TIVO-382913 format. One record per atom (N, C-alpha, C, O): residue in one letter; x, y, z. Coordinates in pm, whole numbers, plus 32768, in hexadecimal, padded with zeros to 4 digits. Each point is the difference from the previous one (the first is absolute). Layout:
! residues N
AXYZ
...
This chain:
! residues 162
X1C203C14B8E3
X809080368008
X8016807C7FBC
X7FBA80197F9E
X80A58041808D
X802080737FBD
X809480117FF4
X80507FDA8056
X7FD080627F3B
X808E80117FDA
X801A80937FE5
X7FC9803D7FA5
X80917FF980B1
X802580867FFC
X808A80177FD1
X805B7FBA802B
X7FBA80A87F7C
X808E801E7FD0
X800280907FCD
X7F9C80488003
X80DF7FDF7FCC
X8010807F7FCF
X806D80047F98
X804E7FA27FF2
X7FB880CA7FC8
X806E801C7FA2
X80188097800D
X7F9F804A8010
X80D97FE57FEA
X801A808A800F
X801780367F6C
X80357FBA7FAA
X7FA580B78042
X800980437F78
X807A80397FDB
X804380388057
X7FE37FC37F35
X807B80457FCE
X7FD5808F7FCC
X805580577FED
X7F2C7FBC7FFF
X7FD3808A7FCD
X800180648072
X800D80787FE8
X7FE47F56809C
X7FF780598070
X80757FD9805E
X7FE47FCA806B
X809C804F7F75
X80687FE28061
X8008805B8075
X7FDC80757FF4
X80507F5E8079
X8014804D8077
X806E80577FE9
X80607FD87FBE
X7F9E80AA8077
X806F80617FF5
X80797FC88034
X80017FCB8070
X806D803D7F42
X80867FC18028
X80368038807C
X804A7FBA8044
X7F9780C57FE3
X803480438075
X7FB57FD78085
X80278030806A
X7F767F7E7F92
X7FA07FE1806A
X80527FC68073
X80497FA07FEB
X7FAF8096808D
X80397FC6807C
X7F997FAA803D
X7FB18035804F
X80457F497F95
X7FA77FA2802A
X7FF97FF6809E
X7F997FE4803D
X80DC80347FFE
X80077FEC8095
X7F9F80678048
X7FBE7FE68065
X8043808D7F5C
X7FBA8071804D
X7F7E80377FC3
X7FBA8053803A
X80297F787F49
X7F7B80247FB9
X7F847FE28057
X7FF77F9A8045
X7FAB80C27FB5
X7F878003805F
X7F9D7F967FC5
X80137FC27F97
X7F81803280BB
X7FA17F9D7FE2
X7FA6802B7F7A
X7FD97FAC7FAE
X800E80D78047
X7FBC80277F84
X80477FD57F83
X7FCF7FAD7FB4
X80AE808F8036
X804C7FCE7F85
X800A7F677FFC
X7FF07FC87F94
X80297FF080DC
X80077F797FF5
X7F887FBA7FC5
X80047FA07FB2
X7F8B809F8081
X7F7B7FB77FCF
X7FCE80347F82
X7FBC7FB47FBA
X805F80CE801B
X7FC4803F7F89
X805680207F90
X7FD480027F8D
X80AA80188092
X805380277F91
X806C7FB27FD4
X803F80237F9C
X7FE17F6780AD
X806D7F9E7FD5
X7FC67F7E7FD7
X7F8A7FE68018
X80C27FC87FAE
X7FE77F707FE3
X7F7E7FEE7FB4
X7FA87FB48029
X804C80967F65
X7F817FEF7FA5
X801A7F897FA8
X806F7FDA7FDB
X7F157FED8006
X80057F897FAA
X7F6F7FD07FEE
X7FA3804D7FE9
X80507F2C8024
X7F7F7FBF7FF5
X7FF87F8A806C
X80647FC38025
X7F2A80278005
X7FE07F9B8058
X7FB97F8B7FC4
X7FA880187FAE
X80727F70806F
X7FC17F837FCD
X7FB57FC2806F
X80327FD88069
X7F4F80227F75
X7F9E7FBD805F
X7FA37FA87FBD
X7FA680277FB6
X80757F5B806A
X7FB67F947FB1
X7FD77F908069
X80387FED806C
X7F5E7FD07F63
X7FE37F818043
X7F847FB67FCB
X7F9C80427FE7
X80657F4B8009
X7F8B7FB27FCD
X7FCF80267F7B
X7F8780027FE8
X80D6801D7FBC
X7FE5802C7F79
X7FD7808E7FF4
X7FDF802B7F91
X8020801C80D2
X7FDF808C8002
X8080805F800A
X80527FF5805B
X7FB680657F44
X807B805B7FF4
X7FDB808A8021
X7FBB803B7FAD
X8069800680C3
X7FDB8087801B
X808980567FF2
X8008806A803F
X80587F6E7F79
X808180498008
X7FF080807FB7
X7FA380127FB1
X80BD804C806B
X7FFB80867FC1
X806C7FEE7F8A
X80597FAA8002
X7F9480AB7FA2
X806280077F8B
X800A80937FD9
X7FF380247F8B
X8027803480E1
X8010808A7FEF
X8090802C800F
X802380657FC3
X802D7F618081
X8084801E800D
X801D806E806E
X807480128024
X7F2B8031800E
X8012806C805E
X7FD37FEB8093
X7FFE805F804F
X7FDE7F247FD5
X7FBF7FE7807E
X807780008066
X80677FC17FEC
X7F8480888080
X806E7FFE806A
X7FF47F7A804C
X7FAE7FF0805B
X80A57FB67F7D
X80047F778035
X7FFC7FF1808E
X7FAE7FB38033
X80AF809B801E
X80117FEA808C
X7F7C80378041
X7FCF7FC58060
X7FFB80A67F70
X7F848033802E
X7F827F987FF1
X7FAC7FEF8058
X80567FD47F34
X7F9C7F9A7FEF
X80127F898062
X7F9F7FC98033
X80E080117FE4
X80097F8F8067
X7FE7802C8090
X7FCC7FB1804E
X805580C07FD4
X7FD9803A8083
X7F6F8017800A
X7FC87FDA8067
X7FF5805E7F3F
X7F6180167FFF
X7FC17F7B8000
X7F9F7FED8048
X80917FB57F6C
X7FBB7F7C8005
X80067FC08089
X7FA17FBD8028
X80CD80568023
X80047FCF808C
X7FA180508059
X7FC27FC7805A
X803280B77F90
X7FA680538051
X7F707FDB7FE9
X7FAE8000805C
X80347FDF7F25
X7F757FDC7FDB
X7FDE7F76803F
X7F947FEE8037
X80C57FB57FC1
X7FDB7F7B8036
X7FDD8009809A
X7FA87FBA8034
X80A0809D800C
X7FDE80178094
X7F86805D800B
X7FBD7FFB8068
X802380557F39
X7F8D80538003
X7F757FB37FFB
X7F9C801D8041
X80727F7C7F64
X7F877FA97FEF
X7FF77F8E8064
X7FB07FA47FF0
X80A58062807B
X7FF77FA2806C
X7FDB80428080
X80337FD98069
X7F7880887F95
X7FE78042807A
X7F7F7FD58046
X7FE08032806C
X7FD27F6F7F56
X7F887FD18043
X802C7F938069
X804F7FA67FE5
X7F7B806C808E
X80307FA58078
X7FD87F747FDD
X803D7FA48035
X7F6180447F77
X7FD77F7D7FE2
X80607FB37FA0
X7FFF7F867FEF
X805680D57FD2
X806D7FC17FA5
X7FC47FB37F91
X7FAD80347FB6
X807C7F4E803C
X7FE07FA57F94
X7F6D7FD58002
X7FCB7FC97F9F
X7FF2805280D8
X7F777FD78014
X7FA580717FD3
X7F867FEE7FFF
X80B080847FDA
X7FAA807D7FF3
X7FC47FFB7F72
X80487FEA7F9F
X7F31802C8056
X7FC280017F84
X7FF8809C7FCA
X7FD9801A7F8F
X8051804780CE
X7FED80827FD9
X8079801F7F9C
X80737FD78011
X7F6380717F8B
X8060801F7F92
X8061806A802B
X7FD580688033
X80AD7F857FBC
X8068805D8024
X804680287F76
X80257FA67FB3
X7FEB80D28031
X803980207F8D
X8065806F800C
X7FFA8052805B
X806A7FB17F40
X806780678005
X803180057F6F
X7FFF7F9D7FB6
X802E80E28026
X802B80227F75
X809380187FFF
X8032803E805E
X80177F987F40
X808C802A7FE8
X7FF780527F81
X7FE07FCC7F95
X803B80B38079
X7FF480547F80
X809480237FD0
X80637FFF8049
X7F9C801E7F3F
X8086801C7FBD
X7FF980997FE3
X7FA080387FC9
X80CF80058061
X7FFB80948009
X7FF980407F7B
X7FC8806C7FF0
X80757F4D7FA7
X8007803E7F77
X7F8B7FD87FA8
X7FFE80247F8B
X7FA27F9580A9
X7F847FD77FB7
X7F997FFE8055
X8011800A807A
X7F697FE77F46
X7F927FEE8052
X7FDC7F70801F
X7F9A7FE2803F
X80C17FC47F92
X7FEA7F748012
X801F7FD78099
X804C80438046
X7F717F477FE8
X800F7FDB8083
X7FE67F708006
X7FB97FC47FAF
X8086800380BA
X7FE87F73802E
X7F9E80058074
X801A80428064
X7F747F797F8F
X7FAA7FF98076
X80067F73803E
X7FF67F9C7FBA
X8019806080BF
X80137F92805C
X7F817FEA8055
X7FE180548054
X7FD17F397F96
X7F8E7FF28048
X7FFA7F76804D
X80027F947FC7
X7FF8807C80C0
X80107F878040
X7F757FDA8053
X7FC280538044
X801B7F317FAC
X7F857FC68044
X80287F718035
X80317FAF7FB1
X7FBD803680C1
X802C7F88804A
X80A680017FE8
X80468062801B
X7FE67F2E7FB4
X80967FFD8003
X8033800D7F66
X806E7FD47FDE
X7F3B806B7FCA
X801C80077F75
X801280957FD6
X7FB38055802E
X80AB7FCA7F82
X800F80897FCB
X7FFA7FF97F66
X80497FB57FBE
X7F5C809E800D
X7FF980167F72
X804C80777FD9
X7FE98068803C
X80777F967F5E
X804580757FD7
X7FD3801F7F6F
X800E7FB07FA3
X7FBF80C58053
X7FCE802E7F7D
X805E80617FCB
X802D8055804D
X7FF67FA97F38
X804F806F7FBF
X7FA9804C7F97
X7FCD7FC07FA5
X802180BF8065
X7FB980527FAD
X80297FF37F75
X7FAA800E7FAA
X80D47FD88034
X803A80047F7C
X7FF87F757FB9
X80347FF07F92
X7F867FA680B2
X7FF57F7E7FCE
X7F747FDC7FF7
X7FBB800B8065
X800F7FCA7F29
X7F817FC67FF3
X800F7F6D8024
X805B7FBB7FD2
X7F48801A8080
X7FFA7F79801E
X7FF47FE58095
X7FEB805F804C
X80207F2E7FDF
X7FE47FD3808A
X8070803D8055
X806D80217FD2
X7F6B7FEB80BA
X806A802B8066
X805F7F86801E
X7FE57F8B7FE2
X8089809D8059
X805B7F988030
X7FC87FE88087
X7FDB80628040
X80197F257FF3
X7FC77FD18081
X806C7FB88046
X803F7FA47FCC
X7FD5808B80B2
X80717FBB8052
X7FD880018096
X7FBA80588031
X80727F4A800B
X7FEB7FF3809A
X804880758044
X807080227FDA
X7F5580198084
X803F80748048
X808D7FDD803D
X805D804F7FF1
X7FB07F3E8051
X80847FE08037
X806E7FF37F9A
X80728025801A
X7F697FA27F6A
X80547FE77F8E
X8028808F7FCB
X807680177FE7
X7F3080448009
X801F80837FD3
X804F804A806C
X804F80557FD5
X7FAB7F9D80A0
X805180408064
X808C7FD17FFC
X805D80508009
X7FB57F227FE8
X80867FC88001
X804380287F7D
X8078801E8004
X7F447FE77F86
X8042801C7F89
X802080957FF9
X806B80267FD3
X7F3C802A8058
X801980968002
X8080801B804A
X805B80437FD0
X7FA97F8280AF
X807D8018804A
X80867FC37FCD
X806B803A8013
X7F8D7F5A7FB3
X80677FC47FC3
X802E80597F7D
X807880107FEC
X7F3080237FC5
X8010805A7F96
X804E807A8027
X806180287FBF
X7F6E801680B9
X803F8075802B
X80877FE98033
X8059804F7FE3
X7FC07F40806E
X807F7FDF8036
X80657FE37F8E
X807180307FFE
X7F597F787F9A
X805A7FE87F8C
X802680747FAD
X806F80087FCB
X7F3280568027
X8023807C7FBE
X806380588046
X805C80337FC1
X7F947FDF80BD
X80668048804D
X80887FB77FF8
X806380477FF1
X7FA97F3E8017
X807F7FC07FF5
X803B801B7F77
X8076801F7FF4
X7F3B7FD77FA7
X802E801C7F79
X802C808C7FE8
X806580127FBD
X7F5A80508073
X8028808D7FFF
X8074801A804E
X805080557FD9
X7FC57F65809B
X807B8003804B
X80777FD57FB7
X806E80348011
X7F7A7F647F96
X80767FCA7FB2
X802380607F8D
X8074800D7FD9
X7F2180397FF0
X800E80577F93
X804080908020
X804D803A7FB3
X7F887FF780CB
X801C808E801F
X804A80028087
X7FCE7FD18067
X80A980687F94
X80548008806C
X7FB680668071
X7FCD806B7FE0
X80367F678098
X7FBC804D8068
X7F6F7FF08016
X7FCC802E8066
X7FEE7F907F3B
X7F697FED800B
X7FEF7FAE807A
X7FA380238049
X80A17F787FDB
X7FE87F9D8068
X801D80488082
X7FDB7FCA8068
X806480AB7F9E
X802180458080
X7F9E807C8017
X801580528059
X7F7C7FB47F4D
X7FAA806F800F
X7F9F7FE68077
X7FCD7F90800B
X801B80CD804B
X7FA47FF2807F
X7F767FE37FD2
X7FBD7FB18042
X801080877F53
X7F7B7FE67FD6
X7FED7F6F7FCE
X7F9C7FBD8018
X80CC801C7FA1
X7FF77F6C7FCE
X800A7F9D807D
X7FC07F968000
X8092808E8069
X7FF57FAF8077
X7F7A7FFA803C
X7FCE7F958023
X7FF180E87FEB
X7F747FFE8038
X7FA37FAC7FBE
X7FB87FB3803E
X804780597F33
X7F9E7FAD7FBA
X801F7F6D8005
X7FA67FAD7FFB
X80E2802F8010
X80197F6D8009
X7FD47FD0808A
X7FD77F8D8009
X802B80BC805F
X7FDC7FDA8087
X7F6C80008004
X7FC77FAE8048
X7FFA80A37F73
X7F6680038007
X7FBD7F8C7FC5
X7F9C7FC98030
X80A580117F5C
X7FC47F937FB8
X806C7F877FE4
X80307FEB7F91
X7FEC7FCE80DD
X80607F987FFC
X7FC27F8F7FAF
X7F867FFB7FEE
X80CC7FAD7FE3
X7FE07F847FC4
X7FB17FAA8062
X801A7FF88078
X7F767FBF7F43
X7FB67FA0805A
X80307F7A7FDD
X800A7FDA7F8B
X80167FD980E0
X80397F7C7FF8
X7F9D7F997FDE
X80227F8B7FF6
């Protein structure tokens, strides 16, 4: 099982004059909503504690990676290793996702210890729930955010899985 969460930083507040309704994809992904991500499961904690991680970008990129490591036509029957990295723009650290068969190992360069291991369908469901929950929270916090066309696009691209 995997547990995903986030916290927004007080050290890096969003500019008060931001028009969330019309802000573009790049600022949404890289300049706003900084904080930390919490990534845990089965006694393994790969959470960040830096305070500057662009949380929306993390959620979005995680959903992209889950799809990227699901390109083998054999799917869960594939023994071929599929890998993808999620890098953090302000550091050299990265998360490496390695899928073989139906299992994904997540390694964090900043953590010594074993990887977090999760079933691919569980990771897909949790990543999408995390993104959708984050979007709902940001919509509650910031006027106009829920009306942003880029937000609509990412919501439609990664819907919840029932």
